[in-house]
N, C-alpha and C positions, 0 to 999 in steps of 0.2 A: 589429350585435351582435358582441361580441368572441368570436373562436374560440380555443379553448385546447386544446393537445394535449400529453399527457404521453408522454415517450419510453418506449416499450415495452423498449427495451434498457438503460435506466438502472436503477439500484437495486443491491441487494446482490449481490456475486459469491458463488460457491459456498462459499468459505472463510469469509467473514463470516457467511453464513446458517447454516452449520454451527456456528460458535462461539456465535452467539446462541441457536440451538436448544438447544445443550447447556447453556447457562446457564439458560434458561427451564425445562428439565427438572429440573435440580438444584433450583432455587428452588421449583418446584411440588411437589417432594418434601419440602420443609421444610428443606432443607440450608442451613447457613450457608456461604455461598460468597464467596470473595474472587477478585478478577481482577487479574492483574498488569498494570497499565497500563490505559488506556481500551480496552474491548473493540472499539471501532470509533471512527474519527475523526470522530464526529458527536455533538455535545453533547446534542442533543435525545434521541437514542436511548439515550445513556449514562444520561440522567436517568430515562428511562422504566424502564430495568432497575434503576437505583438505587432507585426506588420499589418495585420488586418484591422488593428486599432485597439486590441485588449490591453488594458492597463493593470499591471500586477502591483498590488499594494500589500503592506503588512498591517498588523493589528493597530499599530501606533498611528498609521495614516488613516486607517479606517475611522479612528476616534475623531479625526479632524473633518471627515467628510459630512456633508449635509445634503438633503434632497438629491441623492445620487442613486445609481443603480449598480448593485454589487452581486456578483455570482459567487456562490459558495461551492467549492469544488467537491469532488466525490468523497474525499476523506471525512467530511462533516465538521461541525463546529460545536462548542459547548453553548449552553443556554445563554451565557453572557453576551455572546455575539449577537444573538437574535434581540436581546434586550437593548443593547447599544444601537442596533439598526433602527428599532422602533423609536428610540429617544431622538435620533438624528434624522428622522424621516427618510430613511434609506430604504429603497425597494430591494428585497431580497429575491434573487433568481436562484432557487435552491436546487443544486445539482448533487446533493448528498446521495451517494449510492444507496439503493433500497436496502441492501444487505447491512450496511453500516447504520442506517436509520433504524432498522429493526433491532440491531444490537444495542443501540443508544436507549431505545424505549425499554428494553428487557432490564438493562442495568438500572435505569431510573426507577422502574417498578419494584425492583428488588430493594433498592435504597430506600424508597419511600414506604414500602410495605412494612408494617409493624415497626415503626421508627425505633422502638427499643431493640429490635433484632439487628436491622441493618446499619443503624447510625451509632448504636451504643457499643460498649466495650465487648459485647458477646460475639460480634460478627466481623469478619473481614471480607470485603469485596475485593478480589484480586484479579488483575488484568495482566495476562501474559502478552507483553508487547514491548515496543521500543519507546523508552522514555523520551519525551519531547516530540515524538511523531505527531503529525497533525490529527490523525485518526484517534490516537491514544489520548491526546489532550481533550478531544471532544467526548471520549468515554469517561474519562476521569471527571470532566465537567458535570456529568450527570450525577455525581456523588458529592457535589460541592467540594471537590478536591480531596476527598478522603479515601478513595480507592488506593490500593497498593499495587504498583506496577513491578512486575518481575521480568527481566529482559531475557534471562537464559535459565537453563535448568538449575545450576548451582544457587541461583537467588531464592529458589523455593525454600531452602533450608533456614532462611531468616523468618519464615512465618511462624506465627504462635499457634502451635498445634492443639493447644487446650482450648482454643476459641473456634467458633464456627467459621467455615471458609466457603465462600461462593466464588468459584473460578470461572472466568471468561477469557476470551482470547482476541486479540487484534485479528481482523479478518484475513490477514495476508501472512501469518505466522506459519511455522513448520508444524504440520500435523503430527509427525513423529515425536518431536520434542514436546509438544503439547501432551501427548499420551504419556510420555516419561514423567512429566510433572504430576499428572493425575495419579499415576501409580505410586509415586513417592508419597504424595499426600495421603493416599489411601493406607499406606503402610504405617504412617506416622501420626495420623489424626487420633486424638484421645477418644476413648470410647464414649465419653459423655458430650463430645462435640459433633456437630453436623458438618458434613462435607458434601457439597453438590457442585458438579462441573457441567458446563454448558459448551457443547462444541459449536462455536460460533466462527469457525474458519471458513471462508468462502470456498465452496467446491470448485467454482470456475478457476480459482487460483490453485487450490490443493491438487486438483486433477492434472494440473500441468506438470507436477513433479514426475509422476511415472511416465508421462508422455514425452517430456523433454529429455528424460534419462534414456528412453529408448532411441530417440532421435539423435542424441549425442554419441551413442555407440556405433551408429551407422557411418560415421565419417571420420576421415583422417584429421581434419582440423575443424574445430568449432569457433565460429565468431559470434559471441553473445553481444548483442547490440542493446545498449541500456545506459540511461542516465546514472551516474554514480551515486545519486541521492536515493535511488529507488530501493526501498527495504525489500519489496518483493523481488526486485532484480537480483539482489545479493543472495537471496535463498536459492533462486533458480540457477544462477551462475555457479554457485558452490556445488549444486547437483550435477551440472555439466562437468565441472572440474573433477568431481569425485569419479565419474564413470570414464571420462576422457581427459587425461591430464593435458592434452594438447588443445586446451580451450583458452581463449583470450577474450576478455571484456573490453569492448570498445564503445565510445559514444558516437562514432560516425566514421565514414570511409576514410577520413584523413588519418585515422590512428592505425590503419592496416599496415603491418610491417612486411615488406617484400620477403624478408628472410623466412617468415612463417610458412611461406609457399613452397620452399624448396623440398622436392621429393613427395609433394602432396598430389593425390589424385582426386580426392573428393573433399568438398568443403560444405559444412552445414552452417546456415545462418539462422539464428533464432534470437529471441528477446523476451523482455518482461511484459507484464500487463500495462506498462506505460510506454511501450515502444511502438511507434507507428509503422505500419506496413511499408509506407514510402520510404522510410529511413533504411529498413532492411533491404529494400530493392535498390537503393543507392549504393549500398555496400556490394550487392551482387554486381551492379553495373561497373563498379570500380575494379573489381576483380576481373570481370571480362575485358575491360579496358587495358588490363596488364598483359593479356595474352598476345 
């Protein structure tokens, strides 16, 4: 008989849980509610909320809205979004994750403190993150678009090591890669330049790496349930794949391939911080239905 375990540590993080709860409360009260971007990088959860009445819009559509109610998801937004909302009489339901909000404030303080330091040619505010990611756009926005984004370790070599560097990270990036970047800068920074790094990676996410690694080693087959847009999901899935090559990323139960189950005794089901528990349970139920 097939043994199936759902990882207790997988599922929504605090920030996503809060955003979804706020959306559900507004919709239950009968409000017409818009959400700026997908509330979570999981298509099935977005569809569930759409059926409840949530209307997902982009920034161009936001600019056309007036006298409406708009939810800002956990990823956060740049200052320009708040300014636009004020001009258009839009009520903001702010579900920015507290960890992201604190990071935005730190970067903004660094940028504004001693304008000649943070804005001038002497300093570089660097963000380790994914270009174009919603959270990173919000962070870069705190610097009037002047922050430098590096996506991977090799990108660090493009920095000017004769100038001051203030390094931050997107909250869901790899802790190990961040430390590699720090070490490289420390080795190459000019004696006259200042380097400061700020570990801004969310521990609720970072701690999932060792936990999910242990989980993946315990099973013959790993089903990692995750929307393919999820940055955090890619990091966690790659860790599963590293320790257990028999790992597969799926968005839902319909993607389970029966051939994967041949000769398998135990299956582990896990997911990203954007993966709802109910979706992992659906995958479990689909497996049980095959027996």
